[in-house]
C-alpha positions in Angstrom: 4.0 -20.6 -5.0 0.6 -20.0 -6.5 1.4 -16.3 -7.1 4.5 -17.2 -9.0 2.5 -19.7 -11.1 0.0 -16.9 -11.9 2.9 -14.6 -12.9 4.4 -17.2 -15.2 1.0 -18.0 -16.6 0.4 -14.3 -17.5 3.8 -13.8 -19.1 3.5 -11.8 -22.4 6.0 -11.0 -25.2 5.8 -7.8 -27.3 8.0 -9.4 -30.1 7.5 -13.1 -29.8 9.1 -13.9 -33.2 12.5 -13.4 -31.7 12.0 -16.5 -29.7 12.3 -18.6 -32.9 16.0 -17.9 -32.7 16.3 -20.3 -29.8 15.3 -23.5 -31.5 17.1 -22.5 -34.7 20.3 -21.9 -32.8 20.0 -25.1 -30.8 19.5 -27.0 -34.1 22.4 -25.3 -35.8 24.6 -26.0 -32.8 23.7 -29.7 -32.9 24.5 -30.0 -36.6 27.8 -28.1 -36.1 28.8 -30.5 -33.3 27.9 -33.5 -35.4 30.1 -32.5 -38.4 32.9 -31.1 -36.3 33.3 -34.4 -34.5 33.7 -36.3 -37.9 36.5 -34.1 -39.1 38.0 -33.0 -35.8 41.8 -33.4 -35.5 43.4 -34.4 -32.2 46.5 -35.7 -30.5 46.8 -39.0 -28.7 48.1 -38.7 -25.1 49.5 -41.7 -23.3 48.2 -42.7 -19.8 45.1 -40.6 -19.8 44.0 -42.6 -16.8 47.0 -41.5 -14.9 46.1 -37.8 -15.5 42.6 -38.5 -14.2 43.9 -40.1 -11.0 46.3 -37.2 -10.5 43.3 -34.8 -10.3 43.3 -33.3 -13.8 39.9 -34.7 -14.6 36.8 -32.6 -14.2 33.2 -33.6 -13.8 31.0 -33.4 -16.9 29.1 -30.4 -15.5 32.2 -28.4 -14.6 33.9 -29.1 -17.9 30.9 -27.9 -19.8 30.2 -24.9 -17.5 31.6 -22.2 -19.9 29.5 -23.6 -22.8 26.5 -23.6 -20.5 27.1 -20.0 -19.5 27.5 -18.9 -23.2 24.1 -20.5 -24.0 22.5 -18.7 -21.0 23.9 -15.4 -22.3 22.4 -16.0 -25.7 19.1 -17.1 -24.1 18.9 -14.0 -22.0 19.6 -11.7 -25.0 17.0 -13.4 -27.1 14.4 -13.1 -24.3 15.2 -9.4 -23.9 14.7 -8.9 -27.6 11.3 -10.6 -27.4 10.1 -7.9 -24.9 8.8 -10.0 -22.0 6.3 -8.5 -19.6 4.9 -10.2 -16.5 1.7 -9.3 -14.5 2.3 -8.4 -10.8 -0.5 -7.8 -8.4 -0.7 -4.3 -7.0 0.5 -3.7 -3.4 0.0 -0.9 -0.9 3.3 0.6 -2.0 2.1 0.9 -5.6 -0.1 3.9 -4.6 0.5 7.4 -3.4 -2.2 6.8 -0.8 -5.6 8.5 -0.2 -6.5 11.9 1.3 -8.0 11.7 4.8 -9.3 14.5 7.0 -9.8 14.0 10.8 -12.5 16.0 12.5 -12.0 16.0 16.2 -14.6 17.3 18.7 -13.0 19.7 21.3 -16.2 20.7 23.1 -16.2 20.8 26.9 -18.0 17.4 27.2 -14.9 15.7 25.8 -13.1 16.5 29.1 -15.0 13.7 30.9 -12.5 11.2 32.2 -14.6 8.0 31.7 -12.3 6.3 29.2 -10.2 4.1 31.6 -9.0 7.2 33.5 -8.4 9.3 30.4 -10.6 12.0 29.1 -12.7 11.3 26.0 -10.6 13.8 24.1 -7.2 12.3 25.1 -8.4 8.8 24.2 -9.7 9.9 20.8 -6.5 11.8 20.0 -4.3 8.9 21.1 -6.3 6.5 18.8 -6.2 9.0 15.9 -2.4 9.4 16.2 -1.9 5.7 16.1 -4.1 5.6 13.0 -1.9 8.3 11.4 1.2 6.3 12.1 -0.3 3.3 10.4 -0.9 5.1 7.1 2.5 6.7 6.1 1.5 7.0 2.4 -1.7 9.0 2.9 -2.1 12.8 3.1 -3.9 13.5 6.4 -5.3 16.7 7.8 -7.0 17.8 11.0 -10.1 19.9 11.7 -11.1 20.7 15.3 -14.6 21.8 16.2 -17.0 22.6 19.0 -19.4 25.6 18.4 -17.2 26.5 15.4 -14.6 24.7 13.3 -11.0 25.4 12.4 -8.5 23.6 10.1 -5.7 22.9 12.4 -3.6 21.2 9.7 -4.2 21.0 6.0 -3.6 17.7 4.1 0.0 16.8 4.5 2.4 13.9 4.3 4.4 15.4 7.1 2.8 13.4 9.9 5.3 14.5 12.4 4.1 18.1 12.1 0.5 16.9 12.1 1.1 15.0 15.4 2.6 18.1 17.0 -0.4 20.3 15.9 -2.8 17.6 17.2 -1.0 17.6 20.5 -1.4 21.3 20.9 -5.2 21.4 20.9 -7.5 20.5 23.8 -11.2 20.9 24.8 -12.0 24.6 25.2 -10.0 25.5 22.0 -13.0 27.6 20.9 -14.9 30.2 22.8 -18.2 29.2 21.1 -19.9 26.4 23.1 -21.8 23.5 21.6 -21.1 20.9 18.9 -21.4 22.0 15.3 -21.1 18.7 13.4 -22.5 20.1 10.1 -20.0 23.0 10.2 -17.1 20.5 10.8 -18.2 18.3 7.9 -18.3 21.3 5.5 -14.8 22.6 6.7 -13.3 19.2 6.1 -15.1 18.8 2.8 -13.8 22.1 1.7 -10.2 20.8 2.2 -10.9 17.6 0.4 -12.9 18.8 -2.6 -9.9 20.1 -4.5 -8.0 16.9 -3.9 -7.0 14.9 -7.0 -7.1 11.7 -5.1 -9.7 9.1 -6.2 -10.3 8.3 -2.5 -11.4 11.1 -0.1 -12.2 10.2 3.5 -13.4 12.1 6.5 -13.2 10.5 10.0 -15.4 12.5 12.4 -15.1 11.9 16.2 -17.6 13.3 18.6 -19.5 12.5 21.8 -22.6 14.6 21.3 -25.4 15.6 19.0 -25.4 18.7 16.7 -26.5 21.7 18.7 -24.6 24.6 17.1 -23.8 26.0 13.7 -26.1 27.0 10.9 -25.8 23.8 8.8 -27.6 20.6 9.4 -25.4 17.5 9.5 -27.4 15.8 6.8 -27.2 18.8 4.5 -23.4 18.9 5.0 -23.2 15.2 4.3 -25.0 15.7 1.0 -22.5 18.3 0.0 -19.6 15.9 1.0 -21.2 13.1 -1.1 -21.3 15.3 -4.2 -17.6 15.8 -3.9 -16.9 12.1 -3.4 -16.1 12.3 0.3 -16.8 9.2 2.3 -17.4 9.8 6.0 -16.8 7.5 8.9 -18.4 8.8 12.1 -17.2 7.7 15.5 -19.5 8.1 18.6 -17.0 8.3 21.4 -19.4 8.9 24.2 -21.0 6.5 26.7 -24.3 4.9 25.9 -27.3 5.9 27.9 -27.6 3.9 31.1 -30.8 2.8 32.8 -30.5 5.4 35.6 -29.9 8.3 33.1 -32.6 10.9 32.7 -35.0 10.6 29.8 -33.5 13.8 28.3 -30.0 12.4 28.4 -31.1 9.2 26.8 -33.0 11.0 24.1 -29.9 13.3 23.3 -27.6 10.2 23.2 -30.0 8.5 20.8 -30.4 11.6 18.7 -26.6 12.1 18.4 -26.0 8.6 17.2 -28.8 8.7 14.7 -27.4 11.9 13.3 -24.0 10.3 12.9 -25.5 7.2 11.4 -27.3 9.3 8.8 -24.2 11.3 7.9 -22.3 8.1 7.3 -25.1 6.5 5.3 -25.4 9.4 2.9 -21.7 9.3 2.0 -21.3 5.5 1.9 -19.4 5.4 5.2 -20.2 3.8 8.5 -21.0 4.6 12.1 -18.8 3.2 14.8 -19.7 3.2 18.5 -16.7 3.5 20.9 -17.6 3.6 24.6 -14.0 3.1 25.9 -10.4 3.5 24.8 -10.3 -0.1 23.6 -13.3 0.5 21.4 -11.7 3.6 20.0 -8.5 1.7 19.1 -10.6 -1.1 17.5 -12.6 1.5 15.6 -9.6 3.1 14.0 -8.1 -0.3 13.2 -11.4 -1.2 11.5 -11.4 2.0 9.5 -7.7 1.5 8.5 -8.5 -2.1 7.3 -11.6 -1.0 5.4 -9.8 1.7 3.5 -6.8 -0.5 2.7 -9.1 -3.2 1.4 -11.0 -0.8 -0.7 -7.9 0.7 -2.1 -6.4 -2.6 -3.1 -9.7 -3.6 -4.7 -9.6 -0.4 -6.8 -6.1 -0.8 -7.9 -5.3 -2.7 -11.0 -2.3 -5.0 -11.3 0.7 -3.8 -13.2 2.8 -5.2 -16.1 6.5 -5.3 -15.3 9.0 -5.0 -18.1 11.5 -7.8 -17.8 13.9 -7.0 -20.6 16.2 -4.8 -18.4 16.6 -7.8 -16.0 17.3 -10.1 -18.9 20.0 -7.8 -20.3 21.7 -7.4 -16.9 21.6 -11.1 -16.4 23.3 -11.6 -19.8 26.0 -9.1 -19.0 26.7 -10.8 -15.6 26.8 -14.3 -17.1 29.1 -13.1 -19.9 31.6 -11.6 -17.4 31.6 -14.8 -15.4 32.1 -16.9 -18.5 35.0 -14.8 -19.7 36.6 -14.8 -16.3 36.4 -18.6 -16.0 37.5 -19.2 -19.6 40.6 -17.0 -19.0 41.6 -18.8 -15.7 40.3 -22.1 -14.5 38.9 -23.3 -17.8 41.6 -22.0 -20.0 41.9 -24.2 -23.1 45.2 -24.6 -25.0 44.7 -25.6 -28.6 
């Protein structure tokens, strides 16, 4: 109800002077009816009461329905001439979407089956595919990486093809061992930099620290930031446990710190997902953050109402003519 009140309160007219016709026509009609009654000729009909009891009488509303319809036709035409426009809030369907690249780690460590019986890779891919299904208006692409990186799918709206290409990769896709996070960020940024979209996003999923490639993750993040790419990093590995070695604990901490810095430099955010439920929640959070950001960026739109007014006038005129020629036919 409040939204309709806001729309009515923001109603605007390009040619408001046409609205003066309405009170002028109402006044003219009142004067015409007044003088017409004084000089109107008629014929007396005996036993009017008998006609009414026989079912010939109509209620005041029904008897005046044709006249009411004619007035509605006139009102719609005048409103159309005045050029009405109403503000409508933007919705998710008012946009062609944003451009998103997914960077998925396919290193050997992603084979570990510690995500509720699934490997880290399978859990991450499943969550990513659900994320893709939830954003049908976005162009989405896929980069896979380990010791090197490869664009498996460029930005596309054909999410069915994207899903098939994502299903065809697995850990061991590259011969080069390691995890080249910086290289993956640059590969995804290279795909996004030529995009005309005002919103460019990279979602990077990995379970390790950068230990391959020639580009430092922070350096790559700086390049991405210059091209307006916002990076969400997802740590999909297990946190260090008390009985883990000091080296494993240090590597885990280093990996998360690198991802946090990459996200910070680009205005994104680091997510920690230690199980499949955490991964699903992470992608839901990213989906919600981007939709909220997009709606906040989008301005409301002004909808032209004159076509609706003209169509309404035409419809009412057809109804009035049909009724006047049948049920409400008047014999002079």
